[in-house]
N, C-alpha and C positions, 0 to 999 in steps of 0.2 A: 789519812786526809779527813779534814773536818767537813761538816755539811756546807759551809760557805765555799770551801775550796771546790767541792764537787759541783756546787751550783755554778760557780764561775767557770769551771772547766766545761760543764754541760752547755752553758750559755755561749762560750767561745765556739764549741763544736757546732751548735745550732746555727750561730751566725755564719760560720764558714760554709755550712751546708746550704743555707738559704741564699747565700751570695755567690755560690760557685757557678762556674760557666756551664752552659747547657750545650748539648751536641747540636751540630748543624742538622737541620732537617732538609731533605732533598725533595724538591717538588717533582712530581711525576707527570709527564706529558705523554698521553697516548694518542697515536695517530692511526686511524683505521683507513685502509684503502680498499677500494672495490673497483675493479675495471672489467669492462666487457669489450671484446674485440670480435667483429663480424667480418669474415672473409667470404666474398662472393666470387664464385668461379662459374663462368659461362662457357659452355662447349657447344660448338655447332657441328652437327653430324648430318650426313645424307643417308636416308633410309629408303630402300626399295619398297615401292608401294604400287598397288594396282588401282587404277581409276577406270570406272565404267562410263563410257561415252555413248550417247544416243545421237545418231545423225538425224537431221531433219528429213522428212519425206520429200523425195524428188522424183519426178517422172520425166523420162526422155523418150521421144518417139521419132522414128526416122523411116522414111520411105525412099527406096533407091531402085533404079531400073536394072542394076547389076544383079547377077545371080547370087552373089555372096554379100553378107553384111556381118560385121563383127563389132559388138559393143561389149566392153569389159571394164569393170571397176572392182576394187577389192571387196566392197561392201554393197554389191548390187545384184539384182536378179535380171537376167536377160531372156527375152523371148523373141524368136524370129520365125516367120512363116512366109511362104510364097503365096501371093494372092492369085486368084483365078486368071487375072489378066497378065500374069508373069512378073509382077513386082513383088519384092520381098518386104514384108511388114516386120519390123523389129522394135521391141519396147524394152526399156531399161527402168527398173524400179529399185530404189535403195531399201535395204532392210531397216526396220525401225527398232529392232531389239538392241539393247545395250551390248557393247563389246568391250573387252578388257584391254587396257593399255598400261604398260609398265612405265613408271616414272621414278625419278630420284627426288624424294621430298625432303626439304631441309627441316631438321628438328633441332631446337635449342634446348639444351639440358643445363639447368642452373642449379648449382649446389651452394648452399649457405652453411658455413661452419661458424658456430657461435662458441667462443671461448670465454669463460668467466673465471676470473681468479677469485679465490676465497678471500675473505677479509683477513688481511695481514695486520696484526697488531704489532706496532713498533713502540716499545717502551724506552724512553730516554730519561735518564736521571740527570737533572740539571741542578747544579749547586746554587744555592740561594745565599745572598749576602746576609750578614747579621743585621738585626734591627738595632736601633739606637739603644734601646733598653738592654739588649744582650751585650753590646760593647761596654756600656756602663757597668753591667754586672761583672764582666771580666776584669775591668780596671779596678772596680771596687773590691774584688777578691784579693788582689795584691795589697791594696791599702789596708784591708781588715787583717790579712795574714801578718803584715808587718806590725800593725797595732797589737795583734794578739801576741806575737813574739816579744814585743817590747813590754807588754803588760805581764806576760809570764816571766820574763827576765827580771822585771822590777819586783814582782811578787817573790821570786826566789831570792833575789838580792836582799829584799826587805826582811824576809824570813830568816835568812842567814845572819843578818845584822842583829835581829831580835834574839836569836839563839846565842850569839856570842857575847 
């Protein structure tokens, strides 16, 4: 092959490479999600507890002509005596110190559970349509390929005509 043939062949290959179609590029879309869920649970329980109560000071006095006198409370002091004239003197006094009483006290217990999901990355490949220039390149490739084949055929045919 001569220099001109090599030059024409290299030019045809270069034109074909420059006008060839390119691959489709995929656009990548990343979605990140983050979620938090809080669950609150309330439980009501009754707990035995002791409460100390102090009664107010009270005084009760009684005089009776009978020979017996009886005064009684759960939290009081009683004193009885017979007076010289034959009457009974009786006094009742409450105690002022605190005393214990058992009660059932309501208690609310609240639990909070926080659940957090880690960032989940979801990658989705989306096909993108060809641009106008890419569509022209693809169509142009076939036109140039046909023209190159015709030029090569004409060159070979011309050369064979010159040789004979």
